[in-house]
N, C-alpha and C positions, 0 to 999 in steps of 0.2 A: 759824218759817217765815213768810216774807213774802208779800204778794200776788203778786209777780212770780214767786216759786218755785211757787206753785200754778198760775199761768198757763202756766209752762214745763212742769210736770208734765202739765197737761191738753193741751198743744201737742204733747207727745212722745207722749201716748197716742193722740191723733188721728192723728198720722202713722202709728204702729204698726198701729192697727186699720184704717186705710184701706189699708195695704199687706196686711193680712190679707183684706180684702174683695176686693182685686184678684186675690189668688191664688185664693180661692174662685170668682170669676168665670171665670178662665182654666181652672180644673178643670172647670166646668160647660160651658165651651165646647168642651172636648175629651172629652166623654163618649163620643162615638162614634168618636174618632181611634184607629186601631190602634196598638199598642205604646206608647200614652201612659201614663205612670206619674204618679199623683196626687201633688201636692206638698202638704206639710203645713206651715203656718206656725208658726214658733217664737217665743214671746214669753218674755222673761225680765225679772225685777224688776232694776232698777238697783243696788238695794242688798240685802243680806240682811236681811229684816224678820223673820226668825224669831226665837224666844226665844233660841236659842243664838247667833244673830249679834249680837243686842243686847247679851247678857251678854258676848261676846267684846270688843266695843267698850268696854263699861263697864269690862272688866277692864283693858284697855289705857289707860284714862284713870283709873287706880287713885287719883290725887291729887284728882280732881273728885268726892270722895265725895258721894253723894246726888243727882247730876244724871243726867239722862236724856239720853243722846246724841242729837245732832242728826242725823236721817237724813232725806234727801230724799225717798226713795220714787220711784216711777214705774216705767214699764214701757218696754222697748225691743224693737224687731223684730231678731232675731238670724239670721234667714234661714230657709230651708225645708229640710225632709228629704224624702225620697221615701218613700211609702207602701210597706212591704213586703209588702202582701197581693198574692198571685199572681192574675193574671187569667186568665179562661178562655181556651182556644184554640179557634179556628174553622178548619175546612178550607176554604182558598181557594187552590188551587194556582197560579192565574194572577196573584195579587195581587203587586205589587212588593215588599212587606214580608214575603212568606212565606218562612219558612225552608226548608231542603233537603227537608223532609217535606211542604211545601205549607201548614203551619199558619201562621196569623197571631194573635198574641195581642191580645186586646181590651184596652181601656182598664180600669183598676181602679177608675175613679171610680164611686162610689154616689151617684146624684143626691140621694137622701134625705138622706144624711150631709152633703153639701155644701150643701144648703139650710138645714138646722139649723144648720150651723157658720157660714154667712153671716148668719143671723138673729141668731146670739149676737155676732158681730162687729159687726153693724149697731146692736145695742142697746148694746154696749160704746161705740161710737163716739158714739151719742146721749147717753150717760151722761156722757161726758168733754165733750161740747159743753155740756151743763147745768152742769157744774163750772166751764167757763170762763165762761158766762154769770152764774152765782152770784158768781163772783170779781169779774167786771167791775161787777156791781151793788154789791157791797160797796166796791170802790174808789170808786165814784161817791158813795155814801153818806158815805164818810169825806171825801171832797172837799167835799161839801155841808155837813158838820158844821164843817169848817175855815173856812168862809166867814163 
């Protein structure tokens, strides 16, 4: 893995966790919005880094006996899913979003869950920012050695 590969992995992770933070912020903004359904961000690994995945790659490269396959790694943002949690109903017969019985479904966003998820996303963002900083420092040191 080269220096640019680790920079690309860090940049992709920054992008993914930044989108994750945006989704949590939108969920928090809609805590009191009737009929709003919480969105859950989905992140996936770019490659199968499990033991079974690595063994599968090694099996495909049977002629390269004794070599560990080159796997890039990283994370990608693959979209959102809606939270299946059913929200409570409130009786508001004059509300424009009320059903035929006069009930409005509240938002299913739990502020405590959103805050904790946003903190985890922020820490992951900061960790990947540190990876990019360390990689940059390594590249600068390598350039200094070459002088």
